[in-house]
C-alpha positions in Angstrom: 156.0 28.2 163.8 155.7 30.4 160.7 156.3 33.6 162.8 159.3 31.9 164.5 160.7 31.1 161.0 160.2 34.7 160.0 162.1 35.9 163.1 164.9 33.3 162.3 165.2 34.9 158.9 165.7 38.3 160.5 162.3 39.8 159.8 159.3 40.8 161.8 155.6 41.0 160.9 154.8 44.7 161.2 151.6 46.2 162.7 148.8 45.9 160.2 148.9 49.0 158.0 145.7 51.1 157.9 144.0 51.3 154.5 144.8 54.4 152.6 141.3 54.8 151.2 137.8 53.2 151.2 138.6 49.5 151.2 139.4 46.6 153.6 142.9 45.2 153.9 141.8 41.6 153.1 138.8 39.3 152.7 138.3 35.6 153.0 136.1 33.7 150.5 135.9 30.1 151.4 139.5 28.9 152.0 141.1 31.7 150.0 142.3 35.0 151.4 142.8 38.0 149.1 144.8 41.0 150.3 144.4 44.5 149.1 147.6 46.0 147.6 150.2 46.6 150.3 153.0 49.2 150.2 156.4 49.2 151.9 154.9 50.9 155.0 156.2 50.4 158.6 154.6 52.2 161.6 152.5 54.3 159.2 155.5 55.6 157.2 156.5 54.8 153.7 160.0 53.3 153.9 161.0 53.8 150.2 159.8 56.3 147.6 160.4 56.8 143.9 160.7 54.9 140.7 162.7 51.7 140.4 165.4 52.2 137.8 165.7 56.0 138.7 165.6 57.0 142.4 165.4 53.4 143.6 167.9 50.6 142.6 166.7 47.2 141.6 168.2 45.8 144.9 166.4 48.4 147.0 163.2 47.6 145.1 163.7 44.0 146.1 163.9 45.1 149.8 160.8 47.2 149.4 159.0 44.1 147.9 160.0 42.2 151.0 158.3 44.8 153.2 155.2 44.7 151.0 155.1 41.0 151.4 155.4 41.2 155.2 152.5 43.6 155.2 150.5 41.1 153.2 151.2 38.5 155.8 150.3 41.1 158.5 146.8 41.7 157.0 146.2 38.0 156.6 147.2 37.4 160.2 144.7 40.1 161.3 142.0 38.1 159.6 143.0 34.5 160.5 144.9 35.1 163.8 147.7 32.7 163.1 150.0 32.5 160.1 150.3 28.7 160.7 146.8 28.5 159.2 148.2 29.4 155.8 148.2 26.2 153.8 149.7 27.6 150.5 150.5 30.8 148.8 148.6 30.9 145.5 149.5 34.1 143.7 151.4 37.4 144.0 150.8 40.4 141.8 153.7 42.8 142.1 153.3 46.3 140.8 156.7 48.1 140.2 156.7 51.9 139.9 159.1 51.8 136.9 161.3 54.4 135.3 161.2 54.6 131.5 162.8 51.6 129.9 163.2 49.7 133.2 162.5 46.0 132.5 163.7 44.2 135.5 160.3 43.9 137.2 160.7 40.1 137.6 164.0 40.5 139.5 162.4 43.1 141.8 159.4 40.8 142.4 161.9 38.0 143.4 162.5 39.9 146.7 159.0 38.9 147.7 158.9 35.5 146.0 162.2 34.3 147.4 161.2 35.4 150.9 157.9 33.4 150.6 159.8 30.2 149.7 162.3 30.8 152.6 159.3 31.2 155.0 156.9 28.5 153.8 159.1 26.1 151.8 157.1 24.3 149.1 153.9 25.9 150.3 155.4 29.3 149.4 155.9 28.5 145.7 153.3 30.5 143.8 152.3 31.9 140.5 153.1 35.6 139.9 152.7 38.6 137.8 155.3 41.4 137.9 153.9 44.5 136.2 155.6 47.8 135.5 153.4 50.8 136.2 154.0 54.6 135.7 152.9 55.6 139.3 151.8 54.1 142.6 150.1 55.6 145.7 152.3 57.9 147.8 155.0 57.4 145.1 155.8 54.0 146.5 158.2 51.9 144.4 156.3 48.6 145.0 152.7 47.4 145.7 151.9 43.8 146.2 148.6 41.8 146.3 148.5 38.2 147.6 146.1 35.3 147.4 146.6 32.6 150.0 144.9 29.3 150.7 144.1 28.8 154.4 143.0 25.9 156.6 
């Protein structure tokens, strides 16, 4: 049902991205699943590169955040097999590779947050941090970590 909803919204769950270093993509502790930071990677390729507010517009940053979120869902699916087993999204941490004086990190993070609500409805409402950083791996514009409660 959740994957059908994602398709209806015009998105697909990508193949689970391989970790870039010595870590696992997600871990389950009790009924919580924690993802590692996910970049806007599709088929092993970074889809967007650069600082938001310089090389990347706020709107493009929002699109990159959507891809990061879909990758978070992909790694969760690889662990729990079925996204219908997600009971609630608890928290997102959104890191924005920000140009000097760029302060619209919350708007960029809305790309991911609004997609979660569109997918999960009330269960997609979550707490969030949107943090401006000076660099991210591979010069990605966005990196997102997620915590979800599962059945």
